[in-house]
N, CA, C and O atoms as a Tripos MOL2 file, in Angstrom:
@<TRIPOS>MOLECULE
protein
  264   263    66     0     0
PROTEIN
NO_CHARGES

@<TRIPOS>ATOM
      1 N           0.8470   -1.1690    0.0000 N.3       1 UNK1
      2 CA          0.0000    0.0000    0.0000 C.3       1 UNK1
      3 C           0.8920    1.2310    0.0000 C.2       1 UNK1
      4 O           1.7860    1.3460    0.8390 O.2       1 UNK1
      5 N           0.6690    2.1330   -0.9080 N.am      2 UNK2
      6 CA          1.4100    3.3820   -0.9370 C.3       2 UNK2
      7 C           0.6110    4.4290   -0.1980 C.2       2 UNK2
      8 O          -0.6000    4.5540   -0.3780 O.2       2 UNK2
      9 N           1.2930    5.1670    0.6210 N.am      3 UNK3
     10 CA          0.6270    6.1490    1.4640 C.3       3 UNK3
     11 C           0.6120    7.5150    0.7970 C.2       3 UNK3
     12 O           1.5280    7.8710    0.0560 O.2       3 UNK3
     13 N          -0.4370    8.2680    1.0710 N.am      4 UNK4
     14 CA         -0.5350    9.6390    0.5830 C.3       4 UNK4
     15 C           0.5480   10.4820    1.2590 C.2       4 UNK4
     16 O           1.2350   11.2700    0.6100 O.2       4 UNK4
     17 N           0.6830   10.3050    2.5470 N.am      5 UNK5
     18 CA          1.6810   11.0290    3.3170 C.3       5 UNK5
     19 C           2.8920   10.1260    3.5250 C.2       5 UNK5
     20 O           2.8000    8.9120    3.3460 O.2       5 UNK5
     21 N           4.0130   10.7070    3.8980 N.am      6 UNK6
     22 CA          5.2090    9.8780    4.0800 C.3       6 UNK6
     23 C           5.0890    8.8950    5.2420 C.2       6 UNK6
     24 O           5.8990    7.9740    5.3450 O.2       6 UNK6
     25 N           4.1130    9.0670    6.1060 N.am      7 UNK7
     26 CA          3.9090    8.1440    7.2150 C.3       7 UNK7
     27 C           2.4240    7.8300    7.3500 C.2       7 UNK7
     28 O           1.5660    8.6260    6.9670 O.2       7 UNK7
     29 N           2.1420    6.6680    7.8950 N.am      8 UNK8
     30 CA          0.7580    6.2750    8.1550 C.3       8 UNK8
     31 C           0.6840    5.7930    9.5900 C.2       8 UNK8
     32 O           1.4980    4.9740   10.0170 O.2       8 UNK8
     33 N          -0.2770    6.2920   10.3250 N.am      9 UNK9
     34 CA         -0.4450    5.8830   11.7140 C.3       9 UNK9
     35 C          -0.7430    4.3920   11.7900 C.2       9 UNK9
     36 O          -1.4440    3.8590   10.9300 O.2       9 UNK9
     37 N          -0.2240    3.7170   12.8000 N.am     10 UNK10
     38 CA         -0.4950    2.2800   12.9470 C.3      10 UNK10
     39 C          -1.9840    1.9520   13.0090 C.2      10 UNK10
     40 O          -2.4120    0.9260   12.4810 O.2      10 UNK10
     41 N          -2.7740    2.8100   13.6440 N.am     11 UNK11
     42 CA         -4.2120    2.5440   13.7420 C.3      11 UNK11
     43 C          -4.8550    2.5830   12.3580 C.2      11 UNK11
     44 O          -5.7790    1.8170   12.0840 O.2      11 UNK11
     45 N          -4.3790    3.4590   11.4910 N.am     12 UNK12
     46 CA         -4.9140    3.5370   10.1290 C.3      12 UNK12
     47 C          -4.5730    2.2530    9.3790 C.2      12 UNK12
     48 O          -5.4130    1.7150    8.6590 O.2      12 UNK12
     49 N          -3.3640    1.7660    9.5420 N.am     13 UNK13
     50 CA         -2.9570    0.5170    8.8860 C.3      13 UNK13
     51 C          -3.8030   -0.6530    9.3740 C.2      13 UNK13
     52 O          -4.2210   -1.4960    8.5800 O.2      13 UNK13
     53 N          -4.0560   -0.7030   10.6840 N.am     14 UNK14
     54 CA         -4.8750   -1.7950   11.2300 C.3      14 UNK14
     55 C          -6.3000   -1.7430   10.6790 C.2      14 UNK14
     56 O          -6.8610   -2.7710   10.2990 O.2      14 UNK14
     57 N          -6.8780   -0.5480   10.6390 N.am     15 UNK15
     58 CA         -8.2500   -0.4220   10.1410 C.3      15 UNK15
     59 C          -8.3290   -0.7210    8.6540 C.2      15 UNK15
     60 O          -9.3080   -1.3130    8.2000 O.2      15 UNK15
     61 N          -7.3270   -0.3290    7.8890 N.am     16 UNK16
     62 CA         -7.3220   -0.6350    6.4590 C.3      16 UNK16
     63 C          -7.2050   -2.1320    6.2160 C.2      16 UNK16
     64 O          -7.6190   -2.6300    5.1700 O.2      16 UNK16
     65 N          -6.6420   -2.8460    7.1790 N.am     17 UNK17
     66 CA         -6.5410   -4.2970    7.0580 C.3      17 UNK17
     67 C          -7.9010   -4.9840    7.0650 C.2      17 UNK17
     68 O          -8.0250   -6.1160    6.5980 O.2      17 UNK17
     69 N          -8.9140   -4.3160    7.5870 N.am     18 UNK18
     70 CA        -10.2670   -4.8840    7.6430 C.3      18 UNK18
     71 C         -11.1100   -4.4900    6.4420 C.2      18 UNK18
     72 O         -12.2770   -4.8740    6.3520 O.2      18 UNK18
     73 N         -10.5400   -3.7340    5.5270 N.am     19 UNK19
     74 CA        -11.2760   -3.2670    4.3480 C.3      19 UNK19
     75 C         -11.7190   -4.4530    3.5020 C.2      19 UNK19
     76 O         -10.9620   -5.3990    3.2830 O.2      19 UNK19
     77 N         -12.9360   -4.3830    3.0410 N.am     20 UNK20
     78 CA        -13.4760   -5.4440    2.1880 C.3      20 UNK20
     79 C         -13.6010   -4.9220    0.7710 C.2      20 UNK20
     80 O         -13.9230   -3.7540    0.5530 O.2      20 UNK20
     81 N         -13.3490   -5.7830   -0.1750 N.am     21 UNK21
     82 CA        -13.5040   -5.3980   -1.5770 C.3      21 UNK21
     83 C         -12.2940   -4.6600   -2.1050 C.2      21 UNK21
     84 O         -11.3750   -4.2830   -1.3780 O.2      21 UNK21
     85 N         -12.3460   -4.4800   -3.3830 N.am     22 UNK22
     86 CA        -11.2720   -3.7560   -4.0580 C.3      22 UNK22
     87 C         -11.7250   -2.3350   -4.3140 C.2      22 UNK22
     88 O         -12.9210   -2.0720   -4.4400 O.2      22 UNK22
     89 N         -10.8130   -1.4540   -4.3860 N.am     23 UNK23
     90 CA        -11.1560   -0.0640   -4.6510 C.3      23 UNK23
     91 C          -9.8970    0.7640   -4.6760 C.2      23 UNK23
     92 O          -8.7830    0.2420   -4.6260 O.2      23 UNK23
     93 N         -10.0860    2.0360   -4.7530 N.am     24 UNK24
     94 CA         -8.9530    2.9430   -4.7970 C.3      24 UNK24
     95 C          -8.2880    2.9980   -3.4290 C.2      24 UNK24
     96 O          -8.9080    3.3770   -2.4360 O.2      24 UNK24
     97 N          -7.0310    2.6190   -3.3950 N.am     25 UNK25
     98 CA         -6.2870    2.5980   -2.1370 C.3      25 UNK25
     99 C          -6.1610    3.9880   -1.5240 C.2      25 UNK25
    100 O          -6.3260    4.1580   -0.3160 O.2      25 UNK25
    101 N          -5.8700    4.9790   -2.3580 N.am     26 UNK26
    102 CA         -5.6740    6.3330   -1.8340 C.3      26 UNK26
    103 C          -6.9620    6.8750   -1.2290 C.2      26 UNK26
    104 O          -6.9340    7.5250   -0.1840 O.2      26 UNK26
    105 N          -8.1030    6.6080   -1.8860 N.am     27 UNK27
    106 CA         -9.3760    7.0860   -1.3520 C.3      27 UNK27
    107 C          -9.6730    6.3880   -0.0280 C.2      27 UNK27
    108 O         -10.1120    7.0320    0.9250 O.2      27 UNK27
    109 N          -9.4410    5.0880    0.0410 N.am     28 UNK28
    110 CA         -9.7040    4.3300    1.2700 C.3      28 UNK28
    111 C          -8.8540    4.8550    2.4130 C.2      28 UNK28
    112 O          -9.3450    5.0560    3.5240 O.2      28 UNK28
    113 N          -7.5920    5.0740    2.1370 N.am     29 UNK29
    114 CA         -6.6950    5.5700    3.1790 C.3      29 UNK29
    115 C          -7.1150    6.9590    3.6410 C.2      29 UNK29
    116 O          -7.0960    7.2430    4.8380 O.2      29 UNK29
    117 N          -7.4910    7.8170    2.7180 N.am     30 UNK30
    118 CA         -7.9260    9.1630    3.0730 C.3      30 UNK30
    119 C          -9.1910    9.1150    3.9290 C.2      30 UNK30
    120 O          -9.3130    9.8610    4.9010 O.2      30 UNK30
    121 N         -10.1310    8.2410    3.5700 N.am     31 UNK31
    122 CA        -11.3800    8.1080    4.3250 C.3      31 UNK31
    123 C         -11.1190    7.5910    5.7340 C.2      31 UNK31
    124 O         -11.7020    8.0860    6.6980 O.2      31 UNK31
    125 N         -10.2400    6.5930    5.8550 N.am     32 UNK32
    126 CA         -9.9350    6.0360    7.1830 C.3      32 UNK32
    127 C          -9.2100    7.0720    8.0310 C.2      32 UNK32
    128 O          -9.4840    7.1900    9.2250 O.2      32 UNK32
    129 N          -8.2950    7.8180    7.4370 N.am     33 UNK33
    130 CA         -7.5850    8.8590    8.1960 C.3      33 UNK33
    131 C          -8.5550    9.9140    8.7000 C.2      33 UNK33
    132 O          -8.4260   10.3840    9.8300 O.2      33 UNK33
    133 N          -9.5200   10.2870    7.8810 N.am     34 UNK34
    134 CA        -10.5200   11.2590    8.2920 C.3      34 UNK34
    135 C         -11.3680   10.7110    9.4420 C.2      34 UNK34
    136 O         -11.6560   11.4220   10.4050 O.2      34 UNK34
    137 N         -11.7590    9.4520    9.3330 N.am     35 UNK35
    138 CA        -12.5500    8.8120   10.3850 C.3      35 UNK35
    139 C         -11.7570    8.7440   11.6890 C.2      35 UNK35
    140 O         -12.2950    9.0370   12.7570 O.2      35 UNK35
    141 N         -10.4960    8.3630   11.6100 N.am     36 UNK36
    142 CA         -9.6380    8.2830   12.8040 C.3      36 UNK36
    143 C          -9.5240    9.6530   13.4550 C.2      36 UNK36
    144 O          -9.6040    9.7670   14.6780 O.2      36 UNK36
    145 N          -9.3400   10.6780   12.6630 N.am     37 UNK37
    146 CA         -9.2180   12.0420   13.1890 C.3      37 UNK37
    147 C         -10.4800   12.4440   13.9450 C.2      37 UNK37
    148 O         -10.4030   13.0130   15.0340 O.2      37 UNK37
    149 N         -11.6420   12.1470   13.3660 N.am     38 UNK38
    150 CA        -12.9120   12.4960   14.0090 C.3      38 UNK38
    151 C         -13.1360   11.6920   15.2840 C.2      38 UNK38
    152 O         -13.6040   12.2280   16.2880 O.2      38 UNK38
    153 N         -12.8020   10.4100   15.2400 N.am     39 UNK39
    154 CA        -13.0600    9.5600   16.4040 C.3      39 UNK39
    155 C         -12.0600    9.7980   17.5320 C.2      39 UNK39
    156 O         -12.3780    9.5460   18.6940 O.2      39 UNK39
    157 N         -10.8720   10.2730   17.2150 N.am     40 UNK40
    158 CA         -9.9090   10.6070   18.2710 C.3      40 UNK40
    159 C         -10.4560   11.7210   19.1410 C.2      40 UNK40
    160 O         -10.3210   11.6910   20.3640 O.2      40 UNK40
    161 N         -11.0730   12.7040   18.5030 N.am     41 UNK41
    162 CA        -11.6180   13.8420   19.2410 C.3      41 UNK41
    163 C         -12.7560   13.4320   20.1620 C.2      41 UNK41
    164 O         -12.8830   13.9580   21.2680 O.2      41 UNK41
    165 N         -13.5800   12.4990   19.7150 N.am     42 UNK42
    166 CA        -14.7470   12.1050   20.5040 C.3      42 UNK42
    167 C         -14.4700   10.9110   21.4130 C.2      42 UNK42
    168 O         -15.3150   10.5520   22.2330 O.2      42 UNK42
    169 N         -13.2980   10.2920   21.2770 N.am     43 UNK43
    170 CA        -12.9440    9.1640   22.1330 C.3      43 UNK43
    171 C         -13.5110    7.8330   21.6710 C.2      43 UNK43
    172 O         -13.5270    6.8820   22.4530 O.2      43 UNK43
    173 N         -13.9700    7.7270   20.4500 N.am     44 UNK44
    174 CA        -14.5820    6.4930   19.9670 C.3      44 UNK44
    175 C         -13.6570    5.5820   19.1840 C.2      44 UNK44
    176 O         -14.0850    4.5380   18.6910 O.2      44 UNK44
    177 N         -12.3960    5.9630   19.0640 N.am     45 UNK45
    178 CA        -11.4710    5.1850   18.2480 C.3      45 UNK45
    179 C         -11.2270    3.7890   18.8260 C.2      45 UNK45
    180 O         -11.2230    2.8070   18.0850 O.2      45 UNK45
    181 N         -11.0250    3.6960   20.1240 N.am     46 UNK46
    182 CA        -10.8140    2.3840   20.7550 C.3      46 UNK46
    183 C         -12.0420    1.4990   20.5970 C.2      46 UNK46
    184 O         -11.9290    0.2990   20.3470 O.2      46 UNK46
    185 N         -13.2070    2.0990   20.7440 N.am     47 UNK47
    186 CA        -14.4530    1.3350   20.6070 C.3      47 UNK47
    187 C         -14.6110    0.8000   19.1790 C.2      47 UNK47
    188 O         -15.0700   -0.3240   18.9790 O.2      47 UNK47
    189 N         -14.2290    1.6090   18.1980 N.am     48 UNK48
    190 CA        -14.2930    1.1600   16.8050 C.3      48 UNK48
    191 C         -13.3570   -0.0230   16.5740 C.2      48 UNK48
    192 O         -13.7450   -1.0160   15.9580 O.2      48 UNK48
    193 N         -12.1300    0.0840   17.0670 N.am     49 UNK49
    194 CA        -11.1770   -1.0220   16.9000 C.3      49 UNK49
    195 C         -11.6700   -2.2900   17.5860 C.2      49 UNK49
    196 O         -11.5570   -3.3840   17.0310 O.2      49 UNK49
    197 N         -12.2120   -2.1470   18.7820 N.am     50 UNK50
    198 CA        -12.7400   -3.3140   19.4990 C.3      50 UNK50
    199 C         -13.9110   -3.9350   18.7460 C.2      50 UNK50
    200 O         -14.0200   -5.1580   18.6680 O.2      50 UNK50
    201 N         -14.7750   -3.1090   18.1990 N.am     51 UNK51
    202 CA        -15.9390   -3.6090   17.4590 C.3      51 UNK51
    203 C         -15.5300   -4.3650   16.2080 C.2      51 UNK51
    204 O         -16.0680   -5.4300   15.9060 O.2      51 UNK51
    205 N         -14.5790   -3.8070   15.4880 N.am     52 UNK52
    206 CA        -14.1520   -4.4400   14.2340 C.3      52 UNK52
    207 C         -13.3430   -5.7000   14.4940 C.2      52 UNK52
    208 O         -13.5850   -6.7360   13.8750 O.2      52 UNK52
    209 N         -12.3930   -5.6170   15.3980 N.am     53 UNK53
    210 CA        -11.5120   -6.7650   15.6210 C.3      53 UNK53
    211 C         -12.2300   -7.9170   16.3120 C.2      53 UNK53
    212 O         -11.9570   -9.0810   16.0190 O.2      53 UNK53
    213 N         -13.1440   -7.6050   17.2260 N.am     54 UNK54
    214 CA        -13.8580   -8.6560   17.9340 C.3      54 UNK54
    215 C         -15.0280   -9.2120   17.1550 C.2      54 UNK54
    216 O         -15.4490  -10.3430   17.3970 O.2      54 UNK54
    217 N         -15.5570   -8.4460   16.2340 N.am     55 UNK55
    218 CA        -16.7220   -8.8020   15.4360 C.3      55 UNK55
    219 C         -17.8690   -9.2920   16.3170 C.2      55 UNK55
    220 O         -18.5510  -10.2670   16.0010 O.2      55 UNK55
    221 N         -18.0550   -8.5960   17.4150 N.am     56 UNK56
    222 CA        -19.1060   -8.9280   18.3680 C.3      56 UNK56
    223 C         -20.3020   -8.0100   18.1140 C.2      56 UNK56
    224 O         -20.1480   -6.7890   18.1540 O.2      56 UNK56
    225 N         -21.4840   -8.5610   17.8560 N.am     57 UNK57
    226 CA        -22.6560   -7.7060   17.5900 C.3      57 UNK57
    227 C         -23.1400   -6.9530   18.8230 C.2      57 UNK57
    228 O         -23.9980   -6.0780   18.7030 O.2      57 UNK57
    229 N         -22.6170   -7.2670   19.9990 N.am     58 UNK58
    230 CA        -23.0710   -6.6350   21.2320 C.3      58 UNK58
    231 C         -22.2000   -5.4660   21.6660 C.2      58 UNK58
    232 O         -22.2330   -5.0790   22.8340 O.2      58 UNK58
    233 N         -21.4240   -4.8960   20.7560 N.am     59 UNK59
    234 CA        -20.6070   -3.7410   21.1080 C.3      59 UNK59
    235 C         -21.4480   -2.4750   21.0340 C.2      59 UNK59
    236 O         -22.5260   -2.4550   20.4390 O.2      59 UNK59
    237 N         -20.9340   -1.4310   21.6470 N.am     60 UNK60
    238 CA        -21.6570   -0.1590   21.6580 C.3      60 UNK60
    239 C         -21.6500    0.4820   20.2740 C.2      60 UNK60
    240 O         -20.7900    0.1890   19.4430 O.2      60 UNK60
    241 N         -22.6050    1.3440   20.0470 N.am     61 UNK61
    242 CA        -22.6590    2.1070   18.7910 C.3      61 UNK61
    243 C         -21.5360    3.1420   18.7990 C.2      61 UNK61
    244 O         -21.1570    3.6660   19.8460 O.2      61 UNK61
    245 N         -21.0230    3.4170   17.6190 N.am     62 UNK62
    246 CA        -19.9730    4.4100   17.4810 C.3      62 UNK62
    247 C         -20.5760    5.5960   16.7500 C.2      62 UNK62
    248 O         -21.0310    5.4800   15.6120 O.2      62 UNK62
    249 N         -20.5730    6.7220   17.4140 N.am     63 UNK63
    250 CA        -21.1480    7.9320   16.8350 C.3      63 UNK63
    251 C         -20.0340    8.7180   16.1620 C.2      63 UNK63
    252 O         -19.0150    9.0310   16.7780 O.2      63 UNK63
    253 N         -20.2410    9.0300   14.8920 N.am     64 UNK64
    254 CA        -19.2510    9.7860   14.1330 C.3      64 UNK64
    255 C         -19.7150   11.2320   14.0780 C.2      64 UNK64
    256 O         -20.7490   11.5320   13.4820 O.2      64 UNK64
    257 N         -18.9520   12.1330   14.7010 N.am     65 UNK65
    258 CA        -19.3450   13.5390   14.6780 C.3      65 UNK65
    259 C         -19.2190   14.1230   13.2740 C.2      65 UNK65
    260 O         -18.4090   13.6590   12.4710 O.2      65 UNK65
    261 N         -20.0130   15.1260   12.9890 N.am     66 UNK66
    262 CA        -19.9760   15.7820   11.6780 C.3      66 UNK66
    263 C         -18.7450   16.5950   11.5010 C.2      66 UNK66
    264 O         -18.5590   17.2130   10.4520 O.2      66 UNK66
@<TRIPOS>BOND
     1     1     2 1
     2     2     3 1
     3     3     4 2
     4     3     5 am
     5     5     6 1
     6     6     7 1
     7     7     8 2
     8     7     9 am
     9     9    10 1
    10    10    11 1
    11    11    12 2
    12    11    13 am
    13    13    14 1
    14    14    15 1
    15    15    16 2
    16    15    17 am
    17    17    18 1
    18    18    19 1
    19    19    20 2
    20    19    21 am
    21    21    22 1
    22    22    23 1
    23    23    24 2
    24    23    25 am
    25    25    26 1
    26    26    27 1
    27    27    28 2
    28    27    29 am
    29    29    30 1
    30    30    31 1
    31    31    32 2
    32    31    33 am
    33    33    34 1
    34    34    35 1
    35    35    36 2
    36    35    37 am
    37    37    38 1
    38    38    39 1
    39    39    40 2
    40    39    41 am
    41    41    42 1
    42    42    43 1
    43    43    44 2
    44    43    45 am
    45    45    46 1
    46    46    47 1
    47    47    48 2
    48    47    49 am
    49    49    50 1
    50    50    51 1
    51    51    52 2
    52    51    53 am
    53    53    54 1
    54    54    55 1
    55    55    56 2
    56    55    57 am
    57    57    58 1
    58    58    59 1
    59    59    60 2
    60    59    61 am
    61    61    62 1
    62    62    63 1
    63    63    64 2
    64    63    65 am
    65    65    66 1
    66    66    67 1
    67    67    68 2
    68    67    69 am
    69    69    70 1
    70    70    71 1
    71    71    72 2
    72    71    73 am
    73    73    74 1
    74    74    75 1
    75    75    76 2
    76    75    77 am
    77    77    78 1
    78    78    79 1
    79    79    80 2
    80    79    81 am
    81    81    82 1
    82    82    83 1
    83    83    84 2
    84    83    85 am
    85    85    86 1
    86    86    87 1
    87    87    88 2
    88    87    89 am
    89    89    90 1
    90    90    91 1
    91    91    92 2
    92    91    93 am
    93    93    94 1
    94    94    95 1
    95    95    96 2
    96    95    97 am
    97    97    98 1
    98    98    99 1
    99    99   100 2
   100    99   101 am
   101   101   102 1
   102   102   103 1
   103   103   104 2
   104   103   105 am
   105   105   106 1
   106   106   107 1
   107   107   108 2
   108   107   109 am
   109   109   110 1
   110   110   111 1
   111   111   112 2
   112   111   113 am
   113   113   114 1
   114   114   115 1
   115   115   116 2
   116   115   117 am
   117   117   118 1
   118   118   119 1
   119   119   120 2
   120   119   121 am
   121   121   122 1
   122   122   123 1
   123   123   124 2
   124   123   125 am
   125   125   126 1
   126   126   127 1
   127   127   128 2
   128   127   129 am
   129   129   130 1
   130   130   131 1
   131   131   132 2
   132   131   133 am
   133   133   134 1
   134   134   135 1
   135   135   136 2
   136   135   137 am
   137   137   138 1
   138   138   139 1
   139   139   140 2
   140   139   141 am
   141   141   142 1
   142   142   143 1
   143   143   144 2
   144   143   145 am
   145   145   146 1
   146   146   147 1
   147   147   148 2
   148   147   149 am
   149   149   150 1
   150   150   151 1
   151   151   152 2
   152   151   153 am
   153   153   154 1
   154   154   155 1
   155   155   156 2
   156   155   157 am
   157   157   158 1
   158   158   159 1
   159   159   160 2
   160   159   161 am
   161   161   162 1
   162   162   163 1
   163   163   164 2
   164   163   165 am
   165   165   166 1
   166   166   167 1
   167   167   168 2
   168   167   169 am
   169   169   170 1
   170   170   171 1
   171   171   172 2
   172   171   173 am
   173   173   174 1
   174   174   175 1
   175   175   176 2
   176   175   177 am
   177   177   178 1
   178   178   179 1
   179   179   180 2
   180   179   181 am
   181   181   182 1
   182   182   183 1
   183   183   184 2
   184   183   185 am
   185   185   186 1
   186   186   187 1
   187   187   188 2
   188   187   189 am
   189   189   190 1
   190   190   191 1
   191   191   192 2
   192   191   193 am
   193   193   194 1
   194   194   195 1
   195   195   196 2
   196   195   197 am
   197   197   198 1
   198   198   199 1
   199   199   200 2
   200   199   201 am
   201   201   202 1
   202   202   203 1
   203   203   204 2
   204   203   205 am
   205   205   206 1
   206   206   207 1
   207   207   208 2
   208   207   209 am
   209   209   210 1
   210   210   211 1
   211   211   212 2
   212   211   213 am
   213   213   214 1
   214   214   215 1
   215   215   216 2
   216   215   217 am
   217   217   218 1
   218   218   219 1
   219   219   220 2
   220   219   221 am
   221   221   222 1
   222   222   223 1
   223   223   224 2
   224   223   225 am
   225   225   226 1
   226   226   227 1
   227   227   228 2
   228   227   229 am
   229   229   230 1
   230   230   231 1
   231   231   232 2
   232   231   233 am
   233   233   234 1
   234   234   235 1
   235   235   236 2
   236   235   237 am
   237   237   238 1
   238   238   239 1
   239   239   240 2
   240   239   241 am
   241   241   242 1
   242   242   243 1
   243   243   244 2
   244   243   245 am
   245   245   246 1
   246   246   247 1
   247   247   248 2
   248   247   249 am
   249   249   250 1
   250   250   251 1
   251   251   252 2
   252   251   253 am
   253   253   254 1
   254   254   255 1
   255   255   256 2
   256   255   257 am
   257   257   258 1
   258   258   259 1
   259   259   260 2
   260   259   261 am
   261   261   262 1
   262   262   263 1
   263   263   264 2
@<TRIPOS>SUBSTRUCTURE
     1 UNK1         2 RESIDUE 1 A UNK
     2 UNK2         6 RESIDUE 1 A UNK
     3 UNK3        10 RESIDUE 1 A UNK
     4 UNK4        14 RESIDUE 1 A UNK
     5 UNK5        18 RESIDUE 1 A UNK
     6 UNK6        22 RESIDUE 1 A UNK
     7 UNK7        26 RESIDUE 1 A UNK
     8 UNK8        30 RESIDUE 1 A UNK
     9 UNK9        34 RESIDUE 1 A UNK
    10 UNK10       38 RESIDUE 1 A UNK
    11 UNK11       42 RESIDUE 1 A UNK
    12 UNK12       46 RESIDUE 1 A UNK
    13 UNK13       50 RESIDUE 1 A UNK
    14 UNK14       54 RESIDUE 1 A UNK
    15 UNK15       58 RESIDUE 1 A UNK
    16 UNK16       62 RESIDUE 1 A UNK
    17 UNK17       66 RESIDUE 1 A UNK
    18 UNK18       70 RESIDUE 1 A UNK
    19 UNK19       74 RESIDUE 1 A UNK
    20 UNK20       78 RESIDUE 1 A UNK
    21 UNK21       82 RESIDUE 1 A UNK
    22 UNK22       86 RESIDUE 1 A UNK
    23 UNK23       90 RESIDUE 1 A UNK
    24 UNK24       94 RESIDUE 1 A UNK
    25 UNK25       98 RESIDUE 1 A UNK
    26 UNK26      102 RESIDUE 1 A UNK
    27 UNK27      106 RESIDUE 1 A UNK
    28 UNK28      110 RESIDUE 1 A UNK
    29 UNK29      114 RESIDUE 1 A UNK
    30 UNK30      118 RESIDUE 1 A UNK
    31 UNK31      122 RESIDUE 1 A UNK
    32 UNK32      126 RESIDUE 1 A UNK
    33 UNK33      130 RESIDUE 1 A UNK
    34 UNK34      134 RESIDUE 1 A UNK
    35 UNK35      138 RESIDUE 1 A UNK
    36 UNK36      142 RESIDUE 1 A UNK
    37 UNK37      146 RESIDUE 1 A UNK
    38 UNK38      150 RESIDUE 1 A UNK
    39 UNK39      154 RESIDUE 1 A UNK
    40 UNK40      158 RESIDUE 1 A UNK
    41 UNK41      162 RESIDUE 1 A UNK
    42 UNK42      166 RESIDUE 1 A UNK
    43 UNK43      170 RESIDUE 1 A UNK
    44 UNK44      174 RESIDUE 1 A UNK
    45 UNK45      178 RESIDUE 1 A UNK
    46 UNK46      182 RESIDUE 1 A UNK
    47 UNK47      186 RESIDUE 1 A UNK
    48 UNK48      190 RESIDUE 1 A UNK
    49 UNK49      194 RESIDUE 1 A UNK
    50 UNK50      198 RESIDUE 1 A UNK
    51 UNK51      202 RESIDUE 1 A UNK
    52 UNK52      206 RESIDUE 1 A UNK
    53 UNK53      210 RESIDUE 1 A UNK
    54 UNK54      214 RESIDUE 1 A UNK
    55 UNK55      218 RESIDUE 1 A UNK
    56 UNK56      222 RESIDUE 1 A UNK
    57 UNK57      226 RESIDUE 1 A UNK
    58 UNK58      230 RESIDUE 1 A UNK
    59 UNK59      234 RESIDUE 1 A UNK
    60 UNK60      238 RESIDUE 1 A UNK
    61 UNK61      242 RESIDUE 1 A UNK
    62 UNK62      246 RESIDUE 1 A UNK
    63 UNK63      250 RESIDUE 1 A UNK
    64 UNK64      254 RESIDUE 1 A UNK
    65 UNK65      258 RESIDUE 1 A UNK
    66 UNK66      262 RESIDUE 1 A UNK
């Protein structure tokens, strides 16, 4: 995967690992980086990682701020 920026946060790499389907890598990375930025501010980033990695339907909802 080629990064838009010279570095990619480890959390972005982990979340991109769960991506399904084929598509534009740069767009996917940009979207995940934007999501990570928004969720860091609201404190939902850990909850998102737990929900995705555990694949448990009983996890809390993750609210994405506008």
